[in-house]
C-alpha positions as MATLAB code, in Angstrom:
seq = 'MAGFSSIIGHEQIIEHLQNAISANKISHAYIFNGPDQSGKMSLAKSFAMALQCQQNTVEGCMECHSCKQALSGNQPDIIYLQHEKPGTISVDDIRKQINGDIMVKPYASPYKIYIIDEAEKMNQQAQNALLKTIEEPPAYAVILLLSSNADAFLPTILSRCITLNLKAVADDEIRSFLMKKYQIPDYKADICTAFAQGNVGKAIQLAGSEDFNEIKNSALQLLKRIKEIELYEMMEAVKQISSYKLEINDYFDIMTIWYRDVLYYKATSDVNRLIFKDEVYNIKTQASKSSYEGIETIIKALDKAKRRLNANVNFELTMELLLLTIKEN';
ca = [
      59.431   21.770  -30.462;
      57.200   23.625  -28.103;
      54.476   21.252  -26.835;
      51.386   19.801  -28.629;
      49.995   23.178  -29.881;
      53.132   23.387  -31.943;
      52.048   20.199  -34.109;
      50.279   20.422  -37.457;
      47.635   17.584  -37.319;
      47.466   14.349  -35.819;
      44.352   15.702  -33.683;
      43.153   12.287  -32.494;
      46.859   10.846  -31.388;
      47.281   14.085  -29.291;
      44.126   13.948  -27.930;
      44.239   10.317  -27.285;
      47.223   11.065  -25.153;
      46.387   14.158  -23.243;
      43.245   12.228  -22.129;
      45.819    9.180  -21.186;
      47.738   12.065  -18.968;
      44.777   13.620  -17.013;
      42.983   10.469  -16.715;
      46.804    8.973  -15.323;
      46.403    6.091  -17.531;
      49.908    6.026  -19.046;
      50.904    2.668  -20.863;
      54.203    1.242  -20.329;
      55.051    1.288  -24.179;
      53.992    3.257  -27.056;
      54.550    2.637  -31.141;
      54.612    5.933  -33.023;
      54.430    4.645  -36.522;
      54.100    7.004  -39.982;
      56.584    7.864  -42.649;
      59.662    9.720  -42.561;
      58.906   13.073  -41.157;
      55.577   13.022  -40.593;
      55.532   13.951  -36.798;
      56.699   10.978  -35.110;
      59.836   12.442  -32.987;
      57.433   15.848  -32.426;
      54.577   13.863  -30.961;
      56.585   11.650  -28.597;
      58.861   14.973  -27.723;
      55.629   16.803  -26.476;
      54.005   13.216  -24.749;
      57.391   13.150  -22.459;
      57.434   16.859  -21.888;
      54.175   16.944  -20.504;
      54.719   13.426  -18.705;
      57.294   15.274  -16.885;
      55.674   18.567  -16.444;
      55.943   20.351  -12.595;
      52.618   22.102  -12.835;
      51.077   18.673  -14.345;
      49.547   20.193  -17.539;
      48.490   17.880  -20.298;
      50.281   20.174  -22.694;
      53.417   20.683  -20.841;
      53.819   24.424  -19.165;
      57.220   25.533  -20.859;
      57.744   27.578  -17.714;
      59.301   24.687  -15.267;
      62.480   23.299  -15.028;
      61.734   20.015  -16.081;
      60.029   21.513  -19.523;
      62.992   24.010  -19.892;
      65.359   21.002  -19.785;
      62.873   18.905  -22.238;
      62.787   21.958  -24.672;
      66.424   22.149  -24.710;
      67.076   18.149  -24.978;
      68.711   17.896  -21.307;
      66.087   16.223  -19.933;
      68.214   13.549  -17.687;
      64.756   11.329  -17.025;
      63.963   11.681  -20.806;
      66.629    9.170  -22.749;
      67.394    8.804  -26.036;
      68.459    5.380  -27.469;
      71.894    6.038  -29.208;
      72.714    3.425  -32.198;
      76.523    2.613  -33.282;
      75.918    0.894  -36.421;
      73.565    2.551  -39.251;
      70.908    0.481  -40.157;
      70.735   -1.791  -37.030;
      69.571   -1.325  -33.618;
      71.724   -4.157  -31.651;
      71.448   -6.225  -28.661;
      73.800   -4.705  -26.678;
      71.706   -0.789  -27.454;
      69.079   -2.295  -25.682;
      70.763   -3.774  -22.783;
      72.904   -1.259  -22.561;
      71.036    2.026  -22.432;
      67.608    0.627  -21.771;
      68.031   -2.511  -19.675;
      70.710   -2.107  -17.657;
      69.604    1.628  -16.807;
      66.039    0.934  -16.323;
      66.041   -0.179  -12.275;
      67.371    3.170  -11.764;
      64.931    5.314  -10.764;
      64.301    8.872  -12.223;
      66.153   11.321  -10.836;
      63.411   14.274  -10.372;
      60.543   13.184  -12.626;
      57.156   10.871  -12.124;
      58.557    8.922  -15.096;
      61.691    7.597  -16.854;
      60.925    7.682  -20.574;
      62.878    6.006  -23.401;
      62.492    7.560  -26.950;
      63.825    4.870  -29.482;
      63.854    6.877  -33.014;
      64.142    4.310  -36.047;
      62.698    1.752  -33.879;
      62.372   -1.005  -36.933;
      65.881   -1.451  -37.018;
      65.885   -3.646  -34.056;
      67.060   -6.798  -34.707;
      65.133   -9.824  -33.461;
      67.476  -10.132  -30.613;
      67.489   -6.389  -29.832;
      63.588   -6.898  -30.030;
      63.678  -10.085  -27.649;
      65.899   -8.738  -24.623;
      63.256   -5.157  -25.079;
      60.033   -7.589  -24.817;
      61.823   -8.676  -21.712;
      61.272   -4.734  -20.216;
      58.220   -3.928  -21.682;
      56.698   -7.134  -19.867;
      57.680   -6.530  -16.680;
      58.389   -2.726  -16.600;
      59.062   -0.822  -13.425;
      56.252    1.587  -12.196;
      57.939    4.403  -13.832;
      58.953    3.296  -17.147;
      57.439    4.607  -20.416;
      59.095    3.763  -23.542;
      58.162    5.189  -26.923;
      59.280    3.512  -30.188;
      59.454    5.460  -33.090;
      58.799    3.399  -36.565;
      58.122    3.907  -40.285;
      57.425    0.178  -40.386;
      55.388   -1.168  -37.161;
      55.043   -4.713  -39.029;
      59.004   -4.911  -38.620;
      58.198   -5.498  -35.135;
      57.734   -9.105  -33.361;
      53.637   -9.817  -32.920;
      54.753   -9.884  -28.859;
      56.285   -6.835  -29.034;
      53.216   -5.334  -30.704;
      50.639   -7.037  -28.328;
      51.761   -5.320  -25.375;
      52.318   -1.838  -27.287;
      49.795    0.766  -27.719;
      49.943    1.859  -31.537;
      49.403    5.032  -32.728;
      49.228    5.089  -36.756;
      49.868    9.012  -37.850;
      47.345    9.703  -40.658;
      48.330   12.280  -43.529;
      47.908   16.240  -42.804;
      44.989   17.899  -45.082;
      46.436   19.946  -47.479;
      44.990   22.782  -46.811;
      46.398   23.013  -43.050;
      49.719   22.324  -44.124;
      49.348   24.616  -47.028;
      48.108   27.878  -44.957;
      50.904   26.607  -42.437;
      53.303   26.978  -45.067;
      52.296   30.105  -46.523;
      52.158   31.791  -41.901;
      55.246   30.345  -41.299;
      57.653   30.554  -44.116;
      55.971   33.069  -46.029;
      56.246   31.686  -49.232;
      53.684   32.842  -52.364;
      50.604   30.166  -52.679;
      51.734   28.606  -55.713;
      55.044   27.549  -54.194;
      52.774   26.185  -50.960;
      50.536   24.301  -53.590;
      53.575   22.843  -54.914;
      55.183   21.483  -51.831;
      52.066   20.711  -50.500;
      51.036   18.414  -53.559;
      54.463   16.970  -52.723;
      54.109   16.225  -49.514;
      51.405   13.764  -49.857;
      49.987   15.045  -46.108;
      53.430   14.756  -44.946;
      54.067   18.122  -42.826;
      57.839   17.343  -42.117;
      58.409   16.832  -45.646;
      56.930   19.946  -47.102;
      58.979   21.811  -44.695;
      61.612   20.716  -46.147;
      60.706   20.954  -49.844;
      59.556   24.791  -48.895;
      62.968   25.709  -47.835;
      64.991   23.222  -50.824;
      67.406   25.240  -53.241;
      67.441   21.807  -55.217;
      64.033   21.038  -55.363;
      63.756   24.249  -57.053;
      66.245   23.044  -59.345;
      64.833   19.614  -59.707;
      61.688   20.987  -60.939;
      63.220   23.152  -63.504;
      65.385   20.617  -65.010;
      62.200   18.044  -64.945;
      59.862   21.116  -66.296;
      62.011   21.747  -69.263;
      62.815   18.441  -70.353;
      59.413   17.709  -70.553;
      58.088   21.137  -72.515;
      61.183   19.953  -75.251;
      60.911   16.510  -75.183;
      58.805   15.830  -78.318;
      61.506   17.822  -80.259;
      64.366   16.394  -78.969;
      66.554   13.968  -81.113;
      67.635   11.002  -79.540;
      71.487   11.834  -79.077;
      70.228   14.579  -76.949;
      67.981   12.110  -75.319;
      71.299   10.672  -74.075;
      72.331   14.325  -72.576;
      69.329   14.514  -70.532;
      69.573   10.778  -68.644;
      73.234   11.831  -68.278;
      71.685   15.166  -66.380;
      69.021   13.120  -64.515;
      71.600   10.932  -63.216;
      73.201   13.995  -61.166;
      69.651   14.025  -59.040;
      70.203   10.146  -58.482;
      69.511   10.741  -54.623;
      66.617   12.457  -55.031;
      64.819   10.917  -58.374;
      61.746    9.896  -56.833;
      61.011   13.829  -56.131;
      62.332   14.085  -60.313;
      59.509   11.647  -61.106;
      56.593   13.025  -58.240;
      57.328   16.241  -60.434;
      57.168   14.545  -63.714;
      53.488   12.720  -62.596;
      52.027   15.619  -61.007;
      52.866   17.292  -64.573;
      51.082   14.897  -66.452;
      48.055   14.760  -64.005;
      48.036   18.190  -64.540;
      47.831   17.843  -68.314;
      44.877   15.095  -67.846;
      43.344   17.758  -65.441;
      43.327   20.389  -67.741;
      42.243   18.312  -70.310;
      39.612   16.519  -68.994;
      38.101   19.852  -67.224;
      39.557   23.034  -69.235;
      40.007   24.509  -65.490;
      43.387   26.139  -64.834;
      42.140   26.874  -60.907;
      42.721   22.976  -59.899;
      46.136   22.950  -61.166;
      49.399   22.371  -59.275;
      51.800   24.190  -61.708;
      49.360   27.360  -62.008;
      52.667   29.352  -63.551;
      53.198   26.722  -66.508;
      49.420   27.160  -67.720;
      50.320   28.374  -71.523;
      52.473   24.836  -71.587;
      49.885   22.721  -69.637;
      47.044   23.845  -72.682;
      49.841   23.480  -75.360;
      50.281   20.019  -74.196;
      47.003   18.755  -73.248;
      45.858   19.761  -77.155;
      48.939   17.852  -78.703;
      48.373   14.403  -76.444;
      45.497   11.859  -76.215;
      43.692   10.354  -72.966;
      45.568    7.221  -73.519;
      49.035    8.798  -74.198;
      48.804   10.525  -70.818;
      47.899    7.475  -68.797;
      50.487    5.477  -70.620;
      53.011    7.858  -69.665;
      51.703    8.258  -66.135;
      51.802    4.219  -65.891;
      55.401    4.549  -67.280;
      56.405    6.799  -64.260;
      55.596    4.624  -62.100;
      56.503    1.344  -63.669;
      60.104    3.002  -64.036;
      59.890    3.770  -60.127;
      59.258    0.694  -59.228;
      62.324   -0.562  -61.151;
      64.868    1.623  -59.618;
      63.614    0.609  -56.307;
      64.458   -2.840  -57.690;
      68.227   -1.458  -58.114;
      67.353   -2.344  -62.624;
      70.392   -0.509  -64.005;
      69.333    3.546  -63.989;
      70.374    4.829  -67.577;
      68.694    1.798  -69.297;
      65.529    2.968  -66.982;
      65.740    6.602  -67.861;
      66.547    6.012  -71.692;
      63.496    3.632  -72.019;
      60.805    5.832  -69.877;
      61.918    9.054  -71.917;
      61.289    6.919  -74.967;
      57.835    6.547  -73.520;
      57.414   10.104  -73.226;
      58.257   11.105  -76.233;
      56.247    8.604  -77.898;
      52.962    9.395  -76.380;
];
């Protein structure tokens, strides 16, 4: 993490925060709302560092004592809420770490900044306890709530915070960032970008993931052979897929993008816009053997299977039904 300038995308949010710093109009509470890995923590850390910068810059100078402390995670007036129980932020967490601490003035900085990650995990009592502090905060207090679901907050909290919704970052920005920073080839950058759906953190994770390559190869091998395989082999395939249970959404996304490529090629005969460019021969073959209706049926079945698994329907049964649908179409 090295300040706002290192963040990919989110220009409007950065501009809003920097304008607030330069006009000296800082709110007491902000909600950074967006999917996991979308950049909420980078924005919050950069904002906190800039607010505490001893050179009074809107970026954070990276050189002063405070910025160096912030970069190493040791700035005493930038406080990260810790919560003991996974899945819940309790009323005790809020009382001890925020309400019981906030009246102590900052050590050496203009502000005392509290960063609450996964703030949607606050239960109702915790939110009510925090609300009291947000309603009457000391002048130097700034509370940053990071959330993947701002709808989980009480309306009274939402009304007292400035909510900043993180939007998807443009594919071109993510793609060129991955190629420059991680030196990966263009076809791999294309795949990571397509899967990330505007989420920079996810794109970075995929670019460096060996598991992802393994899952991709496994899914594509199955799709290329599925018309030929017998039913008993299908059961083996389901067993193999179950070893990827934790990444099953990635597995489904790979299959969906494969069929979108097939559909796109069938409709346009254009290979330049395919995601799986290195599979052109197999995509052409599949497009020639499939009907438009068949491909649409498969894409719908993939979406349905994803929803079923999210609703905890039996894994093996869901996968068998899906593979049979793919085989038949």
